[in-house]
C-alpha positions as CSV (number, residue, x, y, z in Angstrom):
1,X,-210.8,8.7,-29.3
2,X,-207.3,8.8,-30.8
3,X,-205.4,5.5,-30.7
4,X,-201.9,5.1,-29.2
5,X,-199.2,6.8,-31.1
6,X,-201.6,8.4,-33.6
7,X,-201.0,12.1,-33.0
8,X,-198.1,13.9,-34.7
9,X,-197.4,17.6,-34.8
10,X,-195.0,20.4,-35.5
11,X,-193.7,22.4,-32.6
12,X,-193.0,26.0,-33.6
13,X,-194.1,29.6,-33.4
14,X,-196.1,31.3,-36.1
15,X,-196.1,28.2,-38.2
16,X,-199.5,28.5,-39.9
17,X,-197.7,28.7,-43.2
18,X,-196.0,25.3,-42.7
19,X,-196.3,22.7,-45.4
20,X,-195.4,19.8,-43.1
21,X,-199.1,18.8,-42.3
22,X,-199.7,18.5,-46.0
23,X,-196.7,16.3,-46.6
24,X,-197.1,13.9,-43.7
25,X,-200.9,13.6,-43.7
26,X,-200.6,12.6,-47.4
27,X,-198.2,9.9,-46.4
28,X,-200.4,8.6,-43.6
29,X,-203.4,8.5,-45.9
30,X,-201.5,6.6,-48.6
31,X,-200.9,3.8,-46.2
32,X,-204.4,4.1,-44.6
33,X,-202.8,4.8,-41.2
34,X,-205.2,6.3,-38.6
35,X,-202.7,9.1,-37.9
36,X,-203.0,12.9,-38.0
37,X,-200.4,15.6,-38.1
38,X,-201.2,19.1,-36.9
39,X,-199.6,22.3,-35.7
40,X,-198.6,23.0,-32.1
41,X,-198.1,26.7,-32.3
42,X,-196.5,28.2,-29.2
43,X,-193.9,30.9,-28.6
44,X,-192.7,29.3,-25.4
45,X,-192.4,25.6,-24.6
46,X,-192.2,26.2,-20.9
47,X,-195.6,28.0,-20.7
48,X,-198.3,26.2,-18.8
49,X,-201.0,26.9,-21.2
50,X,-199.4,26.9,-24.7
51,X,-202.5,26.4,-26.7
52,X,-206.2,26.3,-26.1
53,X,-206.6,22.5,-26.7
54,X,-203.3,21.4,-25.1
55,X,-201.9,21.2,-21.6
56,X,-198.2,22.0,-21.0
57,X,-195.7,20.5,-23.4
58,X,-194.4,17.8,-21.0
59,X,-197.9,16.4,-20.5
60,X,-198.6,16.5,-24.2
61,X,-195.5,14.6,-25.0
62,X,-196.4,12.0,-22.3
63,X,-199.8,11.2,-23.8
64,X,-200.2,7.7,-25.1
65,X,-201.6,9.1,-28.4
66,X,-198.4,11.1,-29.0
67,X,-196.5,9.4,-31.9
68,X,-193.8,11.9,-32.8
69,X,-193.1,15.4,-33.9
70,X,-191.2,17.8,-36.0
71,X,-189.6,20.8,-34.3
72,X,-188.8,24.1,-35.9
73,X,-187.6,27.6,-34.8
74,X,-187.4,28.8,-32.1
75,X,-187.7,25.5,-30.3
76,X,-185.0,23.2,-31.8
77,X,-182.8,23.8,-28.7
78,X,-185.4,24.4,-26.1
79,X,-187.1,21.0,-26.8
80,X,-184.0,19.0,-25.7
81,X,-184.7,19.1,-21.9
82,X,-188.0,17.4,-22.6
83,X,-186.4,14.5,-24.2
84,X,-184.7,11.4,-22.9
85,X,-181.9,10.9,-25.5
86,X,-180.6,12.6,-28.6
87,X,-178.5,11.3,-31.5
88,X,-174.9,12.3,-32.1
89,X,-176.0,14.3,-35.2
90,X,-178.5,16.3,-33.1
91,X,-175.8,16.9,-30.5
92,X,-173.2,18.0,-33.1
93,X,-175.6,20.3,-34.9
94,X,-176.9,21.6,-31.6
95,X,-180.5,21.3,-32.6
96,X,-183.4,18.8,-32.7
97,X,-185.9,18.9,-35.5
98,X,-187.5,15.4,-35.0
99,X,-188.9,13.6,-32.0
100,X,-189.3,9.8,-32.2
101,X,-191.3,7.8,-29.6
102,X,-189.4,4.6,-28.8
103,X,-191.6,1.9,-27.3
104,X,-189.7,-1.3,-28.3
105,X,-186.3,-0.1,-29.3
106,X,-187.5,0.1,-33.0
107,X,-186.9,3.8,-33.1
108,X,-183.4,3.4,-31.5
109,X,-182.5,0.9,-34.2
110,X,-183.7,3.2,-37.0
111,X,-181.8,6.1,-35.5
112,X,-178.7,4.0,-35.2
113,X,-178.8,2.9,-38.8
114,X,-178.4,6.5,-40.1
115,X,-175.3,6.8,-42.2
116,X,-172.0,8.3,-41.0
117,X,-173.0,8.5,-37.4
118,X,-171.8,6.9,-34.2
119,X,-174.4,4.5,-33.0
120,X,-174.2,5.9,-29.5
121,X,-177.4,7.6,-28.3
122,X,-176.7,10.4,-25.9
123,X,-178.8,10.8,-22.8
124,X,-180.1,14.3,-22.0
125,X,-180.2,15.9,-18.6
126,X,-183.2,17.6,-17.1
127,X,-183.0,21.4,-16.7
128,X,-184.7,23.4,-14.0
129,X,-187.3,24.5,-16.5
130,X,-188.3,20.9,-17.3
131,X,-188.9,19.2,-14.0
132,X,-190.3,15.7,-13.9
133,X,-193.8,17.1,-13.5
134,X,-193.4,19.3,-16.6
135,X,-191.9,16.5,-18.6
136,X,-194.7,14.1,-17.6
137,X,-192.2,11.4,-16.7
138,X,-194.7,9.6,-14.5
139,X,-197.0,9.1,-17.5
140,X,-194.4,7.9,-20.0
141,X,-195.2,4.2,-19.5
142,X,-191.7,3.1,-20.3
143,X,-191.6,5.1,-23.5
144,X,-188.5,7.1,-24.5
145,X,-188.5,10.3,-26.4
146,X,-185.6,10.4,-28.8
147,X,-184.4,13.6,-30.4
148,X,-182.8,13.6,-33.9
149,X,-182.0,16.0,-36.7
150,X,-183.0,15.2,-40.2
151,X,-182.2,18.7,-41.6
152,X,-178.7,17.5,-42.5
153,X,-179.9,14.3,-44.2
154,X,-182.3,16.4,-46.3
155,X,-179.4,18.6,-47.4
156,X,-177.2,15.6,-48.0
157,X,-179.7,13.8,-50.2
158,X,-180.4,16.9,-52.3
159,X,-176.6,17.2,-52.9
160,X,-176.2,13.5,-53.9
161,X,-179.2,13.6,-56.2
162,X,-178.0,16.6,-58.1
163,X,-174.3,16.8,-58.1
164,X,-172.3,15.7,-61.2
165,X,-170.8,12.3,-60.5
166,X,-168.0,10.2,-61.9
167,X,-168.2,6.4,-61.7
168,X,-165.7,3.8,-60.4
169,X,-165.7,0.2,-61.4
170,X,-165.9,-2.4,-58.7
171,X,-165.3,-6.1,-59.1
172,X,-167.6,-8.7,-57.5
173,X,-165.8,-11.5,-55.7
174,X,-168.6,-13.9,-56.4
175,X,-169.0,-13.8,-60.2
176,X,-166.4,-11.3,-61.3
177,X,-169.3,-9.1,-62.5
178,X,-168.4,-5.4,-62.7
179,X,-170.8,-2.7,-61.8
180,X,-170.8,1.1,-61.9
181,X,-171.2,3.0,-58.7
182,X,-171.3,6.8,-58.3
183,X,-168.3,8.3,-56.6
184,X,-168.9,11.8,-55.3
185,X,-165.9,13.8,-54.5
186,X,-166.5,17.3,-53.2
187,X,-163.3,19.2,-53.0
188,X,-164.8,22.4,-51.7
189,X,-168.2,23.6,-50.5
190,X,-169.6,26.9,-49.3
191,X,-172.1,27.6,-46.5
192,X,-173.7,31.0,-46.5
193,X,-175.1,31.9,-43.1
194,X,-174.0,30.7,-39.7
195,X,-177.4,30.2,-38.0
196,X,-179.2,27.0,-37.3
197,X,-179.6,26.0,-40.9
198,X,-176.0,26.8,-41.5
199,X,-175.0,24.4,-38.8
200,X,-176.9,21.6,-40.4
201,X,-175.3,22.5,-43.8
202,X,-171.7,22.3,-42.3
203,X,-172.5,19.0,-40.8
204,X,-173.9,17.6,-44.0
205,X,-170.8,18.7,-46.0
206,X,-168.6,17.1,-43.3
207,X,-170.4,13.8,-43.6
208,X,-169.8,13.9,-47.3
209,X,-166.1,14.3,-46.5
210,X,-165.8,17.6,-48.3
211,X,-162.2,18.7,-48.6
212,X,-162.6,22.3,-47.6
213,X,-165.8,23.8,-46.1
214,X,-165.9,27.6,-46.5
215,X,-168.3,29.6,-44.3
216,X,-169.4,33.1,-45.1
217,X,-171.6,35.2,-42.8
218,X,-172.3,38.9,-42.6
219,X,-170.9,38.9,-39.1
220,X,-167.6,37.2,-39.2
221,X,-167.5,36.5,-35.4
222,X,-170.6,34.3,-35.7
223,X,-168.9,32.3,-38.5
224,X,-165.8,31.9,-36.4
225,X,-167.8,30.6,-33.5
226,X,-169.4,28.0,-35.8
227,X,-166.0,27.0,-37.1
228,X,-164.7,26.6,-33.5
229,X,-167.6,24.4,-32.5
230,X,-167.2,22.1,-35.5
231,X,-163.4,21.9,-35.7
232,X,-163.4,19.2,-33.0
233,X,-166.3,17.3,-34.7
234,X,-165.1,17.4,-38.3
235,X,-162.2,15.0,-38.9
236,X,-161.8,14.8,-42.7
237,X,-162.7,18.4,-43.7
238,X,-160.9,21.7,-43.2
239,X,-163.2,24.6,-42.2
240,X,-162.3,28.1,-43.4
241,X,-164.1,31.4,-42.7
242,X,-164.1,33.9,-45.5
243,X,-165.1,37.6,-45.8
244,X,-166.6,37.6,-49.3
245,X,-168.0,35.4,-51.9
246,X,-165.1,36.0,-54.3
247,X,-163.4,32.6,-54.5
248,X,-160.3,34.1,-56.0
249,X,-159.7,36.0,-52.7
250,X,-160.1,33.0,-50.4
251,X,-157.2,31.4,-48.6
252,X,-157.2,28.2,-50.6
253,X,-155.0,25.3,-49.3
254,X,-152.2,24.2,-51.6
255,X,-151.6,20.7,-52.8
256,X,-148.6,19.1,-54.6
257,X,-149.1,18.2,-58.3
258,X,-147.7,15.3,-60.2
259,X,-144.7,17.4,-61.2
260,X,-144.0,18.5,-57.7
261,X,-145.4,21.9,-58.2
262,X,-147.8,23.7,-55.8
263,X,-151.5,23.8,-57.0
264,X,-154.5,25.7,-55.8
265,X,-157.9,24.2,-56.8
266,X,-160.1,27.4,-56.6
267,X,-163.3,25.5,-57.4
268,X,-166.5,25.2,-55.3
269,X,-169.0,22.6,-56.4
270,X,-171.6,22.9,-53.6
271,X,-173.1,26.2,-52.4
272,X,-175.7,26.2,-49.7
273,X,-177.6,29.5,-49.0
274,X,-179.1,29.7,-45.6
275,X,-180.0,33.4,-45.5
276,X,-183.2,35.3,-46.5
277,X,-183.5,35.9,-50.2
278,X,-183.0,39.6,-49.8
279,X,-180.0,39.4,-47.6
280,X,-177.6,39.3,-50.6
281,X,-177.8,41.7,-53.4
282,X,-176.5,41.1,-56.9
283,X,-173.2,42.9,-56.3
284,X,-172.5,40.5,-53.3
285,X,-172.4,37.5,-55.6
286,X,-169.4,37.7,-58.0
287,X,-169.4,35.6,-61.2
288,X,-166.3,33.7,-60.0
289,X,-168.4,31.9,-57.3
290,X,-170.0,29.7,-59.9
291,X,-167.9,30.2,-63.0
292,X,-164.8,28.4,-61.6
293,X,-166.6,25.1,-61.3
294,X,-165.7,23.5,-64.7
295,X,-167.8,20.5,-64.1
296,X,-170.8,22.3,-62.7
297,X,-172.2,21.9,-59.2
298,X,-175.2,22.2,-56.9
299,X,-176.8,25.3,-55.4
300,X,-179.1,24.7,-52.5
301,X,-181.1,27.9,-52.0
302,X,-183.1,27.6,-48.7
303,X,-184.8,30.9,-49.2
304,X,-188.4,30.5,-50.5
305,X,-188.7,34.1,-51.6
306,X,-188.2,35.8,-54.1
307,X,-188.8,33.2,-56.8
308,X,-185.3,33.9,-58.2
309,X,-182.7,35.1,-55.7
310,X,-179.3,36.7,-56.5
311,X,-177.6,33.4,-55.9
312,X,-179.9,31.7,-58.4
313,X,-179.3,34.5,-60.9
314,X,-175.6,34.1,-60.7
315,X,-175.7,30.3,-61.0
316,X,-178.0,30.6,-64.1
317,X,-175.7,33.1,-65.7
318,X,-172.7,30.8,-65.2
319,X,-174.6,27.8,-66.6
320,X,-175.7,29.8,-69.7
321,X,-172.2,31.0,-70.4
322,X,-170.6,27.5,-70.4
323,X,-172.4,24.2,-71.0
324,X,-169.6,22.4,-69.1
325,X,-170.4,24.3,-65.9
326,X,-174.1,23.8,-65.5
327,X,-175.4,24.3,-62.0
328,X,-178.4,22.4,-60.6
329,X,-180.6,24.6,-58.3
330,X,-182.4,23.0,-55.4
331,X,-185.0,24.9,-53.5
332,X,-185.9,24.9,-49.8
333,X,-189.1,22.9,-50.5
334,X,-187.0,20.1,-51.9
335,X,-184.9,19.9,-48.7
336,X,-188.2,20.1,-46.7
337,X,-189.4,17.0,-48.6
338,X,-186.2,15.1,-48.1
339,X,-186.0,15.6,-44.4
340,X,-189.7,14.9,-44.2
341,X,-189.3,11.6,-45.9
342,X,-186.7,10.6,-43.2
343,X,-189.1,11.7,-40.4
344,X,-191.9,9.7,-41.9
345,X,-189.8,6.6,-42.0
346,X,-188.5,7.1,-38.4
347,X,-192.1,7.4,-37.1
348,X,-193.8,4.7,-39.1
349,X,-191.0,2.2,-40.0
350,X,-192.4,2.3,-43.6
351,X,-190.8,3.6,-46.8
352,X,-192.0,7.2,-47.4
353,X,-194.3,7.4,-50.4
354,X,-192.2,10.0,-52.0
355,X,-194.3,10.7,-55.1
356,X,-197.5,11.0,-53.1
357,X,-196.0,13.4,-50.5
358,X,-194.3,15.5,-53.2
359,X,-197.4,15.7,-55.3
360,X,-199.4,16.8,-52.2
361,X,-196.9,19.6,-51.5
362,X,-196.9,20.8,-55.1
363,X,-200.7,20.9,-55.1
364,X,-200.8,22.9,-51.9
365,X,-198.2,25.4,-53.2
366,X,-200.3,26.0,-56.3
367,X,-203.5,26.3,-54.3
368,X,-201.9,28.9,-52.0
369,X,-200.4,30.9,-55.0
370,X,-203.9,31.0,-56.6
371,X,-205.5,32.1,-53.4
372,X,-202.9,34.9,-53.0
373,X,-203.3,36.2,-56.6
């Protein structure tokens, strides 16, 4: 029989391809934890019989053995009525990708300690589709289900780990020792795609205090809607919707130079692609997108296929033409790992064994490639 808090899962639809079980089970095994992570595959969270070996979602969440979950499309919004509270990040992004079971306020403290967030946890309200019976409230045993979003932290960490940095010298008041600390200044970033992943990307750039966040989407109206939603959330960044990927055609804000003249810094140092790999053709990606970044930058390509996307080709071409403008490319699997590390720590309270979890993912990817060949 499973012990309390020992069952974890991924809520999603058609998720047999997911690498999340590989990642998290490797972490559990590393610590010798009697936990298991599996797939909860269902097209509809409100269905009474969502899977052969599960009852309805509310009853499953109320089981003592339930320890937490990941949530992916199409359930990141639909899961919210089943939860008791969500974090400010999840509310701002409009999606939950992580469920944490709070028994003794430990999970609340962990959620509160996330950087750049208000520590206020937001209570959810029950919808008509999630009555007390469906939610299993009578079986919760004083446990709370907390909804969070670690997608943005995965993106943020990937940016910080790869973007070129300068250093600032800080003095210690105790012994006058001086130390070097990285100072990341992102003057402009670009988010391609205005869907769910795009929302997390905008939030991540905002938390990094990016000067200008440009949004490009095939349908401009959807990009405008995303901008409108985030304009009241973002305080230190300006959001601008653009109609192409040509940075020279964008409405760049002007600043005043040392000599009093007006300057326009037409330089993007972070590009986050959130569209399918075949959504952009080579002629959609002008060389100016990457070539103008004299100090280089970071491209986060969320698309898994093809192996080399048009965005990656353009970034590589810019890097090869000028050593001073080398671009670091981060793939979707790297973001998956980073957000997975955060989930693991929220669930267990233990440091994620990064090397172990990463190695497990890489081995599984190789195994699948060999099986498909």
